[in-house]
N, C-alpha and C positions, 0 to 999 in steps of 0.2 A: 500583745502575745498572739492574738488571733491573726494579725497581719503577718507576723513571722511564720506562723504555721501555714497560712495560705501561700506565702511565697515559697516555702519549702515544698508544699504539695504540688504547686505549679512546676517547679524545677524538677521534681521527681517524675511527674507525668511526662515531661519533655525528655528526660533522660532515658526513660523506658519505652519511648515511642518507637514503634515498628513501621517503617515506611510502607505505603501501599505498593502493591506490585501486580503485574499481569501474569497469569498462569495459563499455559497451554498443557492440557492433561489428556493422555491417551491410554487406551487399553492394549495397544499393539506393542508387544514386547520388542524392545531394541530400536524402535523407530526413532526415538529421541536421540539415538547415536548416529544413525545413518541418513535420516531425513528430518532433522530438527527444524522447527520454526526458529528463525533468527532475526536479529535486527536488520532492517531493510538495507543498511549500509553494506551488508554482505552480498547483496544482489545488484549492485550498481552495474548497469549495462556496459559492455565492452567498448561501445562507440564513445561513451563519455570518458572512460578511463584513457582511451587513446588520444582524445582531443587535447592538444596543447593549451596551456593557459594563455599563451600569447601567440599570435599568428599574423604575419605580414600579409596583406591582402593582394597586392599586385606588384608588378615589376617596379613601377614608379615608387611605391612605398618602400620596397627593398633598397632602391637606389638612394632614397632620402636617408634611410637608416644607415647605409654604408657611409654616406657623407657625415652623418652625425657621429659615427664611430671614430672617424679619422680627423674631423675638423677641430681646430682649437676651440675649446670651450663647448664642444658638442656633447650631447648626452648619449652615453653608451646604450645600445638597444637592450643590453642585459638588465638594465634598470627597469625595463618593462613599463615605461611611462605611457604607452599606447598599445593598441592592438590586442586588448584583452578579449578572450572568447567567452562563450557562455559557461565555460567551466569555472570561471571566477564569479558567476552570478549566485548570490546567496539563496535566491529563490529556487534555483535549480539544485543547488547543493542540499537544501533542506528537504525538498519534496522527494528527492531520491534516497534520503536516509531516514526519513521519519517513519515511525511505526515498526511493525513486524511483518515479515513476508513468509508465507507458507509455501514451501516447495512441494512438488508432487512426489509421493512416496513409492510410486510404481512406474509402470510403463504401459501405455494404452494406444491401440490403433483405433481411430475413428473413421467410419465409412459413412459418407453422406450421400443420400439419393440425389438423382439428377434434378428433381423438382425442389429439393431442399426442405421437404416437409418431414422427412424421417432420417434416422441414422441408427447405426448399431456400433457397439464398442466391443473390443476384444482386449482384455486387461490381463497383465501378468500377475496381478495381486491375488487372483483366485487360487493360484497354486500354493500360496502361503496360508490360505484359509484365514485371512485377516478378519473377515466379518461374516456373520451367519447369513446364509442366503435368505432373501426375502421373496415375496410374491409380488413386488411392486411393478413388475414388468409384464403384467398380464396383457396389456395393449397400450397403445400410444397415450391414452387418456387415463391409464391406471384403473379403468373400469372393467366390467365383464365384457366379453366379446360382443360386438354388434356387427351389423352388416357393413357399416362403414370401416370397421377395423379388420375385416377379413383380408383385405389386400396386404396387410402387414404380417399376416400369420407366418409366412415362410421365413421372413427375417427374424421375427421374434421367437418362433419355434426353434430355429437353429441356435439363437442366442441362449435361450433357456436350456436347451438340451446340452449345450456345450459348457454351460456354467461360466461364461466368459465376462459377464457384466459387472458382477460384484458391487462396487460402490456407485456405478454410473447409472443414469437414467435420463428421462426427458421430462420437461415440464409440460403439463397439459396446455395445448395451444388455446383452448377455450378460455383460459384465465388471462390471456393477454391479447385477445383477438384484435382489439382496436389499435394495438401498438404495431402489429405486423405491417400495415400499409406505410407506416412511418420509417420502417427499417430500410437500409439500402437494398436495392433490387438484387444485387449480386450475393447478398447474404442469404443463408438458409433461414427459413421461417421457424424452424424448431430450435428450442433452447436446450442445451446440454446441462444436465444436473449432476452434481457430485456430492455424495454424502461424505462429510468430513470425518476423519478418524480422530479429530482433536475436539475436545471441549475447551471453551475459553472462559476463564474466571477473572473478573475485574472487581475492584472495590465498590462498595455501595455508591450509587449515583454516577457510575462510569459506564459508558457504552463503547462499542467498537464500530467505527466507520469502516466498512469493507469496500475496497476499490480495486480496480485493475492495477497491477504493478506498473508504475509510471515509466514512460519512455522505453518500454521493452520492445515495442513494435512487433508484437506477435501477429503473424499474417493470418492465422486461422482462428484464434480464440480471443475473446475480450470479456472479462468478468463484469457482471452487472453490479452496480453499486448498491449499497444498502446499509442500514444501521441496525445493529443487534444490541439489545439490552443484556449484556453478558454478565451483569451483576446478579441476575436471577435466572436467566435462560442461557444455558451453557452450550448446548449442542447447536450445530449450524450446518447449513447446506450452501453450496456454491452453485451459481448459475452462470452460464457462459453463452454469449452470442457466438454462433459459428459463421465465420465470415466468407465462406465459399460454399457453393453447391457442387454436387457431383464429384467430390474429391475423396481421397483417402489420405489421412495424415497421422502423424505420430505425436503423442504427448510424452516426451522422454522423461526419464527419472530426473528429479531435481529441477524440473521446469518451474519457475515462479508462477504460482497460480493466482493468489490474491494477496493484497496488503491490508493489514488491519491497523487503524490509527485510533488510539484511545481518545475519547472525547467526553468532557464533563457534561452531564445532562442538566444544564442550567439554561433557562431561557432569559437572555439579557433584555432589558428594556430598550426599545428603539427610539431614537431621537433624530429627527431630520430638521436641520436649521441652517442659517446663514453663518458664514465664517465671522469670527469676532477678533478683537485685537490680540487676545491671548493666543489664539490659534496662529495668527500671523507671526507673532513674536517667536513662538516655539518653532514654527517652520523655518524662520530665518536662522535661528540658532542651530538647528539640525543641519540645514543646508550648508552653513558656514563650516560646520565640523566635517560633514561628508566630503565637501569639495576641497577643503584646505588642509587636511591632515594626512592624506595618502593618495596614491594614484589608483584609479579603478574604483570599484564599488564594494568589493567583498570585505577588505580589511576595515575600512571606516564603518561599514554597516555593522560588523561584529563588535567593533570597539564602542560604537554609539550606545550599546546596551549599558555600559558602565555609567554613562552620564544621563541618558534619557529614557532607558528602558525600565521595565518592571522587574524587580528582584524579589523572588520568593523568599519569604522569611524561613530561616532554618528552624526545624522542629527540635533540634537539640538545644542544650542550654548549659550554662555554668552555674555552679552552686551559688545562690545569692549571698551566702555567708563567707565565701572564699573570694576575696577581692584580688587575689594574685593573678 
């Protein structure tokens, strides 16, 4: 009887199971409608969308394809047995669609000084009164004025008086001074900081890997990577390299700012060893499947999951007393 009750309790727990989820929470009314965080698949760059899945590389290749089209027993080019581009690469497909991407909810003009040590921002969001004004822009280091910071007074005084900065700021250079010599010479040495209007909530044990949106090729900004333990610390800031000095540029509305990828906070044991017979046998099986079941790599790579990949067990369940 006890086993029957345990089986029923297990089934009931699975039946009432609520899957874990990621939540992006904001206090800004309406922003979830006109600038929502979305799956990264909504921000795939145009160059990737325009790229054909198959492309003949040169005139000779086109000539051979034309022969194959008309020759007896030839293979029609539309079968796409060759010429696959990186659009069919599973690694490219996955990195462009994994996680969640946060777009910019306003419009900002950034002005960078000639020496790249300072910048000012003019943002449209101050007109909407999104966030309470803070005093974080007292000077470049966020401290009280010193003789070293007097040279910035005109820029910062103008910015403070016009209330144009809102969520934007700069990271104190003293906190990353040894990194500056390693940065490309053409880049500004100052780091742009943005206070996010979003809180991020993840299930216990889950963090967020924050990275620059992949393959967007932004000529002026690049997000610094980092990991946030968003299961207990929900607020976040974004930091950006500024990739040019002495310029003025725009960060338009809906520009992809950062991508967040959920990661399980588990430290797996490390093993470094020589290959064994079981590894060789598995490699041969996968290679035979990958090379023998389809042209290209994408389709067999996806299909291989059915035979060789890890399948997550369903949290749902059927009643142990109902065998139908």
